[in-house]
C-alpha positions in Angstrom: -40.2 19.5 10.5 -37.8 21.0 13.1 -37.6 17.6 15.0 -36.9 15.9 11.7 -34.1 18.3 11.0 -32.5 17.8 14.4 -32.8 14.0 14.1 -31.2 14.1 10.7 -28.3 16.1 12.0 -27.8 13.9 15.0 -27.8 10.9 12.7 -25.0 12.5 10.5 -23.0 13.3 13.7 -23.3 9.7 14.9 -22.4 8.4 11.5 -19.1 10.3 11.4 -18.2 9.6 15.1 -18.6 5.8 14.6 -17.4 5.3 11.1 -14.6 7.7 10.5 -11.3 6.1 9.7 -7.7 7.3 9.7 -4.8 5.9 7.6 -1.4 6.7 9.2 1.5 6.3 6.8 4.7 5.0 8.5 6.6 3.5 5.7 9.6 5.8 5.4 13.1 4.8 6.6 13.9 8.1 8.3 17.3 8.3 6.6 17.8 12.0 7.7 17.5 10.9 11.3 20.1 8.2 11.2 21.6 6.7 13.4 18.5 7.4 15.6 16.4 5.4 13.1 18.8 2.5 12.6 16.8 0.2 14.9 13.3 1.9 15.1 11.1 3.5 12.4 10.7 7.2 12.5 7.2 7.3 14.0 8.5 5.3 17.0 11.0 7.9 18.1 10.0 9.0 21.6 9.2 12.4 22.8 8.6 12.7 26.6 8.7 8.9 26.8 6.0 8.4 24.2 6.3 7.4 20.5 5.3 10.1 18.0 2.8 7.6 16.5 1.2 7.2 19.9 0.4 10.9 20.0 -1.3 10.5 16.6 -3.4 7.6 17.8 -4.5 9.6 20.8 -5.3 12.5 18.6 -7.6 10.3 16.4 -9.3 8.9 19.5 -9.9 12.3 20.9 -11.9 13.2 17.7 -13.9 9.9 17.7 -11.8 8.1 15.1 -11.6 4.6 16.4 -10.6 2.6 13.3 -6.9 3.2 12.4 -5.0 1.6 9.6 -1.2 1.8 9.7 0.9 1.4 6.5 4.4 0.1 7.3 7.5 -0.9 5.4 10.6 -0.3 7.5 11.0 -2.4 10.7 7.2 -3.0 10.9 7.5 -5.4 13.8 8.6 -2.6 16.1 5.3 -0.8 15.5 3.1 -4.0 15.6 4.7 -5.3 18.8 4.1 -2.0 20.6 0.5 -1.2 19.5 -0.8 -4.7 18.7 -4.5 -4.4 17.9 -4.9 -1.0 19.5 -7.2 -2.1 22.3 -4.9 -0.7 25.0 -5.7 2.8 23.5 -9.4 2.2 22.9 -9.0 1.9 19.1 -8.9 -0.9 16.5 -5.7 -1.1 14.4 -5.0 -2.9 11.2 -1.7 -3.1 9.5 -0.3 -3.2 6.0 3.3 -4.2 5.4 4.8 -3.0 2.0 7.5 -5.3 0.7 8.6 -2.3 -1.4 7.5 1.3 -0.9 4.3 2.2 -2.8 4.4 6.0 -2.2 2.0 8.1 -0.1 -1.1 7.5 -2.2 -0.1 4.1 -3.5 0.0 2.8 0.1 -3.8 3.1 0.2 -4.2 0.3 -2.3 -3.6 -2.3 0.4 -6.6 -0.9 2.3 -9.1 -0.4 -0.6 -11.7 -2.8 0.8 -11.9 -0.6 4.0 -12.4 2.7 2.3 -16.1 3.5 1.7 -16.6 6.9 3.4 -14.8 10.1 4.2 -11.4 9.4 5.8 -8.2 11.0 7.1 -4.7 10.4 5.9 -1.9 11.4 8.3 1.8 11.1 7.8 3.4 9.3 10.7 6.2 11.9 11.3 3.8 14.7 12.5 3.4 15.8 16.1 0.3 17.9 16.4 -2.9 18.7 18.3 -4.7 19.8 15.1 -8.5 19.9 15.6 -9.5 17.1 13.2 -13.2 17.7 13.8 -13.0 21.3 12.7 -11.0 20.3 9.7 -13.7 17.7 8.8 -16.4 20.3 9.1 -14.5 22.6 6.8 -14.0 19.8 4.2 -17.8 19.1 4.1 -18.7 22.8 3.9 -16.6 23.0 0.7 -18.0 19.8 -0.7 -14.4 19.0 -1.5 -12.9 15.8 -2.8 -9.7 16.5 -0.9 -8.7 18.9 1.9 -5.1 19.5 3.0 -4.2 21.1 6.3 -1.6 23.7 5.5 0.6 25.9 7.7 3.6 28.1 7.8 6.9 26.7 9.2 9.8 28.9 10.1 12.1 26.0 10.9 13.5 24.9 7.6 17.0 24.2 6.3 18.7 22.7 3.3 18.0 19.2 4.4 14.3 19.7 4.0 12.5 21.3 1.1 8.7 21.2 1.8 6.0 21.4 -0.9 4.6 24.8 -1.4 0.8 25.0 -1.5 -0.7 28.1 -3.1 -4.2 29.0 -1.6 -6.9 31.4 -2.7 -8.7 33.5 0.0 -11.6 31.0 -0.1 -9.3 28.1 0.6 -9.1 26.7 -2.9 -5.7 25.4 -3.8 -4.5 26.7 -7.2 -0.9 25.5 -7.3 1.4 22.9 -5.8 5.2 23.1 -6.1 6.7 19.9 -4.8 10.3 20.3 -3.6 10.9 23.7 -5.3 13.9 23.8 -7.6 15.9 26.6 -9.1 13.7 26.3 -12.2 10.6 27.1 -10.0 11.8 30.6 -9.1 9.7 32.5 -11.6 6.6 30.4 -10.8 7.0 31.1 -7.1 7.4 34.9 -7.8 3.9 34.9 -9.2 2.4 33.6 -5.9 2.1 36.3 -3.2 3.6 35.5 0.2 0.2 35.5 1.9 -0.9 32.7 -0.5 2.0 30.4 0.3 1.7 27.6 2.8 3.4 24.3 3.6 1.9 20.9 3.1 1.5 19.1 6.4 0.7 15.6 5.3 -2.7 15.6 7.0 -5.6 15.2 4.6 -9.4 14.6 4.6 -10.4 12.7 1.5 -13.5 11.2 -0.2 -13.5 7.5 -1.1 -13.9 8.4 -4.8 -10.3 9.5 -4.8 -9.4 5.8 -5.2 -10.5 6.1 -8.8 -7.5 8.4 -9.4 -5.0 6.2 -7.6 -3.3 3.6 -9.8 -2.1 0.3 -8.6 1.6 0.5 -7.9 3.6 3.5 -6.8 2.1 6.9 -6.7 2.3 10.1 -4.7 -0.5 12.4 -3.4 1.3 15.7 -4.1 2.7 14.8 -7.5 0.2 12.4 -9.0 -3.2 12.8 -7.3 -3.8 16.3 -5.9 -2.9 18.0 -9.2 -5.9 16.3 -10.8 -8.2 17.5 -8.1 -6.7 21.0 -8.3 -7.5 21.2 -12.0 -11.1 20.3 -11.3 -11.2 23.0 -8.5 -12.0 20.3 -6.0 -8.9 20.6 -3.7 -9.0 22.9 -0.7 -6.8 24.0 2.2 -7.7 24.1 5.8 -5.8 26.8 7.6 -5.7 26.9 11.4 -3.0 27.6 14.0 -2.5 24.4 16.1 0.8 23.1 17.4 2.5 21.1 14.6 6.0 19.8 14.0 7.0 17.6 11.2 9.9 15.8 12.8 11.7 14.3 9.8 15.0 16.2 10.5 17.0 16.8 13.6 16.3 20.5 13.7 12.6 20.1 14.1 12.7 16.9 16.2 15.0 18.6 18.7 12.8 21.6 18.8 9.7 19.4 19.4 11.4 17.6 22.2 12.4 20.9 23.8 8.9 22.3 23.6 7.0 19.2 24.8 9.5 18.0 27.5 9.9 21.4 29.0 6.1 21.8 29.3 6.2 24.9 27.0 3.7 23.1 24.8 0.9 20.7 26.0 -0.8 18.7 23.4 -3.7 17.9 25.6 -4.4 14.5 24.1 
């Protein structure tokens, strides 16, 4: 009985190591980083002589994720010419080029045939050393349909208004306020400060979520996650890794300072 139990768990471990996939979303124009992004897409901005997207690919590889799907729209040839099929990094990369933006969840429609097990979605403007394996374990422990990595970010300004994710003590997400407006003030007051987190744009999802994603344009935070939340099937993974969303100069410059000075080592 014990040997059978050990064998079963080894099989599960092998399954996840060899079949996990990550979908990295790189379709945005990076308008808030112009003119820096006039000739390269945002994920190809270099920090310490390495594109942000390369750090994400190395992060996936570190956690045994060898199949990577990159959704592109703006200047896709810059990404494809650099990474090609991914073999140089020990991974396999497939690409999707959107002729018009499909939104964060809508972009998965171009990859539907490849989604048949638990998978990661990562926004391509994140610089992080998040423990993806630990996040995956949490996701399965909750039997969740979706798990969001959430964190607290002191570096904000009026250029960037992140989504607020409200989290119960057990990790269940009970509210999402996307780009808080003046009209959300009263709603925000009802959420205690220790329950408020930021959405990172790093998710673990089950393939059944495709049933909720319509063909065409859709957004995870606005259209999809609210449905999971109503069914109490959306959870937040809280940890304390290094993470910078580098969509504005304030955070990009801070990330460059931290990485290039050696203050932070991503160890990827």
